[in-house]
Backbone as a printed PyTorch tensor [residue, N CA C, xyz], in Angstrom:
tensor([[[ -3.6720, -25.2660,   3.8780],
         [ -2.8340, -24.4310,   3.0420],
         [ -3.5230, -23.1010,   2.7540]],

        [[ -4.8070, -23.1570,   2.4000],
         [ -5.5350, -21.9330,   2.0900],
         [ -5.5570, -20.9940,   3.2840]],

        [[ -5.8010, -21.5370,   4.4690],
         [ -5.8650, -20.6920,   5.6660],
         [ -4.5220, -20.0220,   5.9460]],

        [[ -3.4290, -20.7510,   5.7710],
         [ -2.1070, -20.1600,   5.9820],
         [ -1.8320, -19.0560,   4.9720]],

        [[ -2.2080, -19.2970,   3.7240],
         [ -2.0210, -18.2830,   2.6980],
         [ -2.8850, -17.0620,   2.9860]],

        [[ -4.1050, -17.2940,   3.4540],
         [ -4.9850, -16.1830,   3.8180],
         [ -4.3720, -15.3720,   4.9530]],

        [[ -3.8130, -16.0530,   5.9410],
         [ -3.1660, -15.3400,   7.0490],
         [ -1.9920, -14.5050,   6.5460]],

        [[ -1.1580, -15.1000,   5.7060],
         [ -0.0060, -14.3670,   5.1660],
         [ -0.4660, -13.1550,   4.3670]],

        [[ -1.5260, -13.3280,   3.6030],
         [ -2.0640, -12.2400,   2.7950],
         [ -2.5670, -11.1010,   3.6840]],

        [[ -3.3450, -11.4130,   4.6920],
         [ -3.8930, -10.3720,   5.5670],
         [ -2.7990,  -9.6950,   6.3920]],

        [[ -1.8250, -10.4600,   6.8230],
         [ -0.7040,  -9.8680,   7.5570],
         [  0.0720,  -8.9150,   6.6510]],

        [[  0.2630,  -9.3140,   5.4040],
         [  0.9710,  -8.4490,   4.4630],
         [  0.2040,  -7.1590,   4.2220]],

        [[ -1.1020,  -7.2500,   4.0500],
         [ -1.9050,  -6.0410,   3.8620],
         [ -1.7990,  -5.1490,   5.0950]],

        [[ -1.8320,  -5.7440,   6.2810],
         [ -1.6860,  -4.9580,   7.5110],
         [ -0.3030,  -4.3140,   7.5770]],

        [[  0.7230,  -5.0590,   7.1590],
         [  2.0730,  -4.5070,   7.1500],
         [  2.1640,  -3.3100,   6.2080]],

        [[  1.5830,  -3.4470,   5.0210],
         [  1.5850,  -2.3420,   4.0660],
         [  0.8590,  -1.1410,   4.6580]],

        [[ -0.2580,  -1.3890,   5.3180],
         [ -0.9960,  -0.3010,   5.9600],
         [ -0.1260,   0.4070,   6.9960]],

        [[  0.5610,  -0.3590,   7.8250],
         [  1.4370,   0.2320,   8.8390],
         [  2.5960,   1.0000,   8.2350]],

        [[  3.1740,   0.4500,   7.1800],
         [  4.2840,   1.1400,   6.5310],
         [  3.8270,   2.4280,   5.8650]],

        [[  2.6390,   2.4010,   5.2610],
         [  2.1220,   3.6280,   4.6600],
         [  1.8880,   4.6940,   5.7160]],

        [[  1.3600,   4.2940,   6.8470],
         [  1.1570,   5.2510,   7.9320],
         [  2.4970,   5.7880,   8.4260]],

        [[  3.4820,   4.9080,   8.6160],
         [  4.7850,   5.3880,   9.0820],
         [  5.4500,   6.2760,   8.0380]],

        [[  5.2190,   5.9720,   6.7620],
         [  5.7510,   6.8240,   5.7050],
         [  5.1060,   8.2090,   5.7710]],

        [[  3.8170,   8.2490,   5.9900],
         [  3.1190,   9.5240,   6.1330],
         [  3.6730,  10.3020,   7.3220]],

        [[  3.8700,   9.6350,   8.4310],
         [  4.4170,  10.2920,   9.6230],
         [  5.8270,  10.8110,   9.3430]],

        [[  6.6380,  10.0100,   8.6660],
         [  7.9970,  10.4530,   8.3450],
         [  7.9820,  11.6690,   7.4310]],

        [[  7.0470,  11.6960,   6.4800],
         [  6.9270,  12.8680,   5.6100],
         [  6.5660,  14.1090,   6.4160]],

        [[  5.6130,  13.9430,   7.3150],
         [  5.1940,  15.0800,   8.1500],
         [  6.3150,  15.5060,   9.0950]],

        [[  7.0170,  14.5490,   9.6570],
         [  8.0750,  14.8660,  10.6190],
         [  9.2470,  15.5760,   9.9620]],

        [[  9.4480,  15.3240,   8.6740],
         [ 10.5920,  15.9220,   8.0020],
         [ 10.2810,  17.2890,   7.4030]],

        [[  9.0720,  17.7810,   7.5740],
         [  8.7050,  19.0980,   7.0370],
         [  9.6200,  20.1630,   7.6290]],

        [[ 10.1730,  20.9820,   6.7490],
         [ 11.0620,  22.0420,   7.1890],
         [ 12.4860,  21.5950,   7.4310]],

        [[ 12.8080,  20.3530,   7.1580],
         [ 14.1610,  19.8250,   7.3930],
         [ 14.7380,  19.2370,   6.1050]],

        [[ 14.6210,  19.9550,   5.0020],
         [ 15.0600,  19.4140,   3.7130],
         [ 16.5410,  19.0660,   3.6720]],

        [[ 17.3470,  19.7470,   4.4350],
         [ 18.7890,  19.4900,   4.4030],
         [ 19.1610,  18.2100,   5.1550]],

        [[ 18.2520,  17.6850,   5.8810],
         [ 18.5430,  16.4970,   6.6840],
         [ 18.4430,  15.2420,   5.8200]],

        [[ 19.5800,  14.7200,   5.4620],
         [ 19.6020,  13.5650,   4.5600],
         [ 19.0970,  12.2950,   5.2210]],

        [[ 19.1690,  12.2240,   6.5300],
         [ 18.6700,  11.0390,   7.2360],
         [ 17.1790,  10.8400,   7.0350]],

        [[ 16.4290,  11.9340,   7.0530],
         [ 14.9800,  11.8240,   6.8400],
         [ 14.6750,  11.4040,   5.4040]],

        [[ 15.4490,  11.9160,   4.4520],
         [ 15.2460,  11.5190,   3.0570],
         [ 15.5080,  10.0230,   2.8900]],

        [[ 16.5430,   9.5510,   3.5400],
         [ 16.8430,   8.1210,   3.4860],
         [ 15.7360,   7.3050,   4.1440]],

        [[ 15.2000,   7.7960,   5.2530],
         [ 14.0960,   7.1090,   5.9300],
         [ 12.8870,   7.0040,   5.0200]],

        [[ 12.5520,   8.1030,   4.3550],
         [ 11.3960,   8.0880,   3.4510],
         [ 11.5910,   7.0840,   2.3210]],

        [[ 12.7700,   7.0950,   1.7160],
         [ 13.0300,   6.1590,   0.6100],
         [ 13.0090,   4.7100,   1.0850]],

        [[ 13.5840,   4.4580,   2.2460],
         [ 13.6110,   3.0940,   2.7790],
         [ 12.2060,   2.5930,   3.0750]],

        [[ 11.4030,   3.4240,   3.7350],
         [ 10.0180,   3.0320,   4.0140],
         [  9.2440,   2.7930,   2.7250]],

        [[  9.4690,   3.6400,   1.7280],
         [  8.7770,   3.4710,   0.4490],
         [  9.2150,   2.1800,  -0.2460]],

        [[ 10.5000,   1.8480,  -0.1670],
         [ 10.9850,   0.5990,  -0.7690],
         [ 10.3640,  -0.6250,  -0.0940]],

        [[ 10.3040,  -0.6000,   1.2270],
         [  9.6980,  -1.7170,   1.9600],
         [  8.2140,  -1.8210,   1.6240]],

        [[  7.5470,  -0.6730,   1.5130],
         [  6.1300,  -0.6680,   1.1520],
         [  5.9300,  -1.2440,  -0.2440]],

        [[  6.8090,  -0.9090,  -1.1820],
         [  6.7120,  -1.4650,  -2.5400],
         [  6.8030,  -2.9860,  -2.5090]],

        [[  7.7150,  -3.5090,  -1.7050],
         [  7.8200,  -4.9610,  -1.5520],
         [  6.5200,  -5.5280,  -0.9820]],

        [[  5.9660,  -4.8750,   0.0280],
         [  4.7190,  -5.3350,   0.6360],
         [  3.5580,  -5.3230,  -0.3400]],

        [[  3.4690,  -4.2760,  -1.1510],
         [  2.3990,  -4.1970,  -2.1550],
         [  2.5590,  -5.3300,  -3.1670]],

        [[  3.7800,  -5.5690,  -3.6090],
         [  4.0210,  -6.6600,  -4.5660],
         [  3.6460,  -8.0140,  -3.9620]],

        [[  4.0240,  -8.2460,  -2.7030],
         [  3.6900,  -9.5210,  -2.0650],
         [  2.1830,  -9.6550,  -1.8460]],

        [[  1.5060,  -8.5460,  -1.5480],
         [  0.0480,  -8.5920,  -1.3990],
         [ -0.6080,  -9.0110,  -2.7120]],

        [[ -0.0860,  -8.5200,  -3.8360],
         [ -0.6190,  -8.9340,  -5.1310],
         [ -0.3580, -10.4190,  -5.3820]],

        [[  0.8470, -10.8640,  -5.1010],
         [  1.1930, -12.2740,  -5.3320],
         [  0.3400, -13.1870,  -4.4580]],

        [[  0.2670, -12.8860,  -3.1660],
         [ -0.5180, -13.7430,  -2.2750],
         [ -2.0090, -13.6310,  -2.5770]],

        [[ -2.4680, -12.4450,  -2.9480],
         [ -3.8830, -12.2580,  -3.2720],
         [ -4.3020, -13.0140,  -4.5180]],

        [[ -3.4790, -12.9480,  -5.5580],
         [ -3.8040, -13.6910,  -6.7780],
         [ -3.7200, -15.1960,  -6.5450]],

        [[ -2.8010, -15.6240,  -5.6920],
         [ -2.7200, -17.0460,  -5.3440],
         [ -3.9590, -17.4790,  -4.5660]],

        [[ -4.4100, -16.6300,  -3.6380],
         [ -5.6580, -16.9190,  -2.9160],
         [ -6.8380, -16.9990,  -3.8770]],

        [[ -6.9040, -16.0650,  -4.7970],
         [ -7.9890, -16.0520,  -5.7800],
         [ -7.9910, -17.3500,  -6.5800]],

        [[ -6.8330, -17.7460,  -7.0560],
         [ -6.7470, -18.9690,  -7.8370],
         [ -7.0910, -20.1980,  -6.9990]],

        [[ -6.5920, -20.2520,  -5.7580],
         [ -6.8350, -21.4460,  -4.9430],
         [ -8.2890, -21.5610,  -4.4970]],

        [[ -8.9660, -20.4430,  -4.3210],
         [-10.3550, -20.4830,  -3.8500],
         [-11.3480, -20.5250,  -5.0120]],

        [[-11.0740, -19.7640,  -6.0630],
         [-12.0500, -19.6120,  -7.1380],
         [-11.5700, -20.1690,  -8.4790]],

        [[-10.3830, -20.7620,  -8.5230],
         [ -9.8090, -21.2370,  -9.7760],
         [-10.5770, -22.3520, -10.4480]],

        [[-11.3190, -23.1370,  -9.6840],
         [-12.0580, -24.2600, -10.2670],
         [-13.3590, -23.8230, -10.9230]],

        [[-13.8020, -22.6160, -10.6510],
         [-15.0530, -22.1240, -11.2120],
         [-16.2820, -22.5610, -10.4510]],

        [[-16.0980, -23.2610,  -9.3300],
         [-17.2280, -23.7330,  -8.5300],
         [-17.8840, -22.6140,  -7.7270]],

        [[-17.1380, -21.5810,  -7.4360],
         [-17.6470, -20.4910,  -6.5990],
         [-17.6510, -19.1910,  -7.3900]],

        [[-18.6170, -18.3580,  -7.0510],
         [-18.6770, -17.0240,  -7.6580],
         [-17.9940, -16.0240,  -6.7320]],

        [[-17.4000, -15.0030,  -7.3280],
         [-16.7790, -13.9470,  -6.5290],
         [-17.8660, -13.1060,  -5.8720]],

        [[-17.6600, -12.7890,  -4.6070],
         [-18.6380, -11.9690,  -3.8980],
         [-18.4120, -10.4940,  -4.2110]],

        [[-19.4100,  -9.6940,  -3.9150],
         [-19.2850,  -8.2460,  -4.0850],
         [-18.2030,  -7.6890,  -3.1650]],

        [[-18.0590,  -8.2810,  -1.9730],
         [-17.0160,  -7.8430,  -1.0390],
         [-15.6320,  -8.0910,  -1.6200]],

        [[-15.4620,  -9.2320,  -2.2740],
         [-14.1650,  -9.5210,  -2.8780],
         [-13.8800,  -8.5360,  -4.0040]],

        [[-14.8870,  -8.2460,  -4.8080],
         [-14.7110,  -7.2810,  -5.8950],
         [-14.3410,  -5.9110,  -5.3440]],

        [[-15.0160,  -5.4910,  -4.2720],
         [-14.6920,  -4.2060,  -3.6390],
         [-13.2650,  -4.2210,  -3.1010]],

        [[-12.8680,  -5.3260,  -2.4800],
         [-11.5020,  -5.4560,  -1.9600],
         [-10.4990,  -5.3620,  -3.0970]],

        [[-10.7660,  -6.0550,  -4.1830],
         [ -9.8600,  -6.0410,  -5.3270],
         [ -9.7080,  -4.6290,  -5.8910]],

        [[-10.8150,  -3.9180,  -6.0310],
         [-10.7550,  -2.5490,  -6.5480],
         [ -9.9680,  -1.6370,  -5.6120]],

        [[-10.1390,  -1.8300,  -4.3100],
         [ -9.3850,  -1.0150,  -3.3540],
         [ -7.8970,  -1.3580,  -3.3640]],

        [[ -7.5500,  -2.6120,  -3.6220],
         [ -6.1330,  -2.9640,  -3.7660],
         [ -5.5640,  -2.2690,  -5.0050]],

        [[ -6.3600,  -2.1750,  -6.0590],
         [ -5.9250,  -1.4390,  -7.2550],
         [ -5.7030,   0.0370,  -6.9260]],

        [[ -6.6300,   0.6300,  -6.1670],
         [ -6.4930,   2.0320,  -5.7560],
         [ -5.2470,   2.2040,  -4.8900]],

        [[ -5.0600,   1.3080,  -3.9310],
         [ -3.8810,   1.3540,  -3.0590],
         [ -2.6030,   1.2850,  -3.8890]],

        [[ -2.5610,   0.3640,  -4.8350],
         [ -1.3750,   0.1990,  -5.6760],
         [ -1.1230,   1.4460,  -6.5110]],

        [[ -2.1680,   1.9780,  -7.1230],
         [ -2.0320,   3.1910,  -7.9250],
         [ -1.5540,   4.3610,  -7.0700]],

        [[ -2.1290,   4.5260,  -5.8920],
         [ -1.7200,   5.6190,  -5.0060],
         [ -0.2600,   5.4610,  -4.5890]],

        [[  0.1610,   4.2380,  -4.3050],
         [  1.5620,   4.0130,  -3.9260],
         [  2.4960,   4.3260,  -5.0950]],

        [[  2.1240,   3.8840,  -6.2890],
         [  2.9450,   4.1770,  -7.4710],
         [  3.0300,   5.6810,  -7.6970]],

        [[  1.9010,   6.3740,  -7.5900],
         [  1.8950,   7.8270,  -7.7780],
         [  2.7480,   8.5230,  -6.7220]],

        [[  2.7120,   8.0260,  -5.5010],
         [  3.5480,   8.6070,  -4.4470],
         [  5.0180,   8.4170,  -4.7770]],

        [[  5.3860,   7.2390,  -5.2630],
         [  6.7910,   6.9940,  -5.6110],
         [  7.2300,   7.8750,  -6.7790]],

        [[  6.3510,   8.0170,  -7.7700],
         [  6.6660,   8.8770,  -8.9140],
         [  6.8320,  10.3180,  -8.4460]],

        [[  5.9100,  10.7690,  -7.6230],
         [  5.9640,  12.1500,  -7.1300],
         [  7.2040,  12.3750,  -6.2650]],

        [[  7.5660,  11.4180,  -5.4480],
         [  8.7690,  11.5500,  -4.6210],
         [ 10.0200,  11.6220,  -5.4890]],

        [[ 10.0380,  10.8580,  -6.5670],
         [ 11.1730,  10.9060,  -7.4880],
         [ 11.2620,  12.2710,  -8.1610]],

        [[ 10.1120,  12.8040,  -8.5900],
         [ 10.0820,  14.1400,  -9.1820],
         [ 10.5170,  15.1940,  -8.1730]],

        [[ 10.1150,  15.0160,  -6.9310],
         [ 10.4710,  15.9360,  -5.8590],
         [ 11.9860,  15.9990,  -5.6870]],

        [[ 12.6350,  14.8450,  -5.7000],
         [ 14.0930,  14.8240,  -5.5400],
         [ 14.7900,  15.4990,  -6.7090]],

        [[ 14.2830,  15.2980,  -7.9230],
         [ 14.9150,  15.8970,  -9.1010],
         [ 14.6750,  17.4020,  -9.1830]],

        [[ 13.4520,  17.8430,  -8.8660],
         [ 13.0950,  19.2560,  -9.0230],
         [ 13.5960,  20.1250,  -7.8790]],

        [[ 13.7090,  19.5710,  -6.7100],
         [ 14.1400,  20.3540,  -5.5600],
         [ 13.0270,  21.1820,  -4.9380]],

        [[ 11.7790,  21.0240,  -5.4130],
         [ 10.6330,  21.7480,  -4.8380],
         [ 10.0670,  20.8990,  -3.7060]],

        [[ 10.7340,  20.9360,  -2.5770],
         [ 10.4360,  20.0020,  -1.4990],
         [  9.1000,  20.2610,  -0.8150]],

        [[  8.7470,  21.5200,  -0.5890],
         [  7.5330,  21.8150,   0.1790],
         [  6.2890,  21.4280,  -0.6070]],

        [[  6.1490,  21.9380,  -1.8270],
         [  4.9780,  21.6180,  -2.6500],
         [  4.9490,  20.1260,  -2.9900]],

        [[  6.0960,  19.5850,  -3.3470],
         [  6.1720,  18.1670,  -3.6980],
         [  5.8270,  17.2610,  -2.5390]],

        [[  6.2630,  17.6330,  -1.3450],
         [  5.9700,  16.8180,  -0.1620],
         [  4.4650,  16.7940,   0.1080]],

        [[  3.8130,  17.9310,  -0.0660],
         [  2.3580,  17.9700,   0.1740],
         [  1.6240,  17.0190,  -0.7650]],

        [[  2.0270,  16.9960,  -2.0160],
         [  1.3910,  16.0850,  -2.9760],
         [  1.6940,  14.6350,  -2.6020]],

        [[  2.9330,  14.3430,  -2.2420],
         [  3.3010,  12.9810,  -1.8360],
         [  2.5210,  12.5610,  -0.6000]],

        [[  2.3250,  13.4880,   0.3430],
         [  1.5550,  13.1770,   1.5550],
         [  0.1240,  12.7910,   1.2140]],

        [[ -0.4580,  13.4840,   0.2570],
         [ -1.8360,  13.1440,  -0.1390],
         [ -1.9080,  11.7280,  -0.6940]],

        [[ -0.9460,  11.3670,  -1.5490],
         [ -0.9510,  10.0230,  -2.1280],
         [ -0.7390,   8.9610,  -1.0580]],

        [[  0.1660,   9.2330,  -0.1180],
         [  0.4190,   8.2640,   0.9520],
         [ -0.8160,   8.0940,   1.8200]],

        [[ -1.4690,   9.2000,   2.1810],
         [ -2.6610,   9.0830,   3.0310],
         [ -3.8020,   8.3950,   2.2790]],

        [[ -3.9200,   8.6330,   0.9830],
         [ -4.9400,   7.9710,   0.1730],
         [ -4.6780,   6.4640,   0.1220]],

        [[ -3.4180,   6.0800,  -0.0560],
         [ -3.0660,   4.6540,  -0.0670],
         [ -3.3190,   4.0220,   1.2960]],

        [[ -3.0150,   4.7430,   2.3600],
         [ -3.2040,   4.2140,   3.7190],
         [ -4.6800,   3.9590,   4.0060]],

        [[ -5.5380,   4.9140,   3.6720],
         [ -6.9780,   4.7320,   3.8950],
         [ -7.4920,   3.5640,   3.0510]],

        [[ -7.0190,   3.4570,   1.8230],
         [ -7.4040,   2.3220,   0.9770],
         [ -6.9770,   1.0060,   1.6140]],

        [[ -5.7770,   0.9680,   2.1770],
         [ -5.2830,  -0.2600,   2.8180],
         [ -6.1530,  -0.6540,   4.0020]],

        [[ -6.5940,   0.3220,   4.7680],
         [ -7.4710,   0.0080,   5.9010],
         [ -8.7780,  -0.6260,   5.4310]],

        [[ -9.3690,  -0.0770,   4.3800],
         [-10.6030,  -0.6550,   3.8520],
         [-10.3560,  -2.0190,   3.2100]],

        [[ -9.1880,  -2.2030,   2.6060],
         [ -8.8460,  -3.5120,   2.0380],
         [ -8.8470,  -4.5730,   3.1290]],

        [[ -8.2610,  -4.2530,   4.2770],
         [ -8.2450,  -5.2110,   5.3850],
         [ -9.6710,  -5.5570,   5.8060]],

        [[-10.5060,  -4.5470,   5.9580],
         [-11.9020,  -4.7870,   6.3670],
         [-12.6350,  -5.6560,   5.3500]],

        [[-12.5070,  -5.3240,   4.0760],
         [-13.2100,  -6.0840,   3.0460],
         [-12.6370,  -7.4900,   2.8950]],

        [[-11.3350,  -7.6510,   3.1410],
         [-10.7340,  -8.9880,   3.0530],
         [-11.2920,  -9.9060,   4.1260]],

        [[-11.4460,  -9.3820,   5.3210],
         [-12.0040, -10.1970,   6.4090],
         [-13.4170, -10.6500,   6.0490]],

        [[-14.2030,  -9.7610,   5.4850],
         [-15.5810, -10.0930,   5.1080],
         [-15.6030, -11.0310,   3.8940]],

        [[-14.7510, -10.7600,   2.9050],
         [-14.7860, -11.5190,   1.6520],
         [-14.3100, -12.9550,   1.8020]],

        [[-13.3910, -13.2140,   2.7330],
         [-12.7950, -14.5450,   2.8370],
         [-13.3260, -15.3500,   4.0070]],

        [[-14.5850, -15.1450,   4.4310],
         [-15.0820, -15.9450,   5.5510],
         [-15.3640, -17.3640,   5.1080]]])
């Protein structure tokens, strides 16, 4: 059971990483095309799917934590702590990107707003890549 949950958790983190990268690409591809509603819909859809992935990563991660360390027999490794902190950074960056994208739609300042959203997406993506690396090391 633990191994299956670990696989689901790592696959979810990889999925979130891929979605963040595709979201970044969609943001870059839509530069200069603010009137194109299809790209706006693509960005929102990718962000919604990413939000689901981040939520599932938290659920599966906390379940893994409880199943492996819930009895108190094992101590958390430094790698696990680093992974956990990076998941927090990833989550915060994703939330900030969603907030900024919402502000962008309301304000209509697409160019400046998109640049800020791109930074948050790329920050979340890099965090996700390190989360995958630390997860592999932490859960051996």
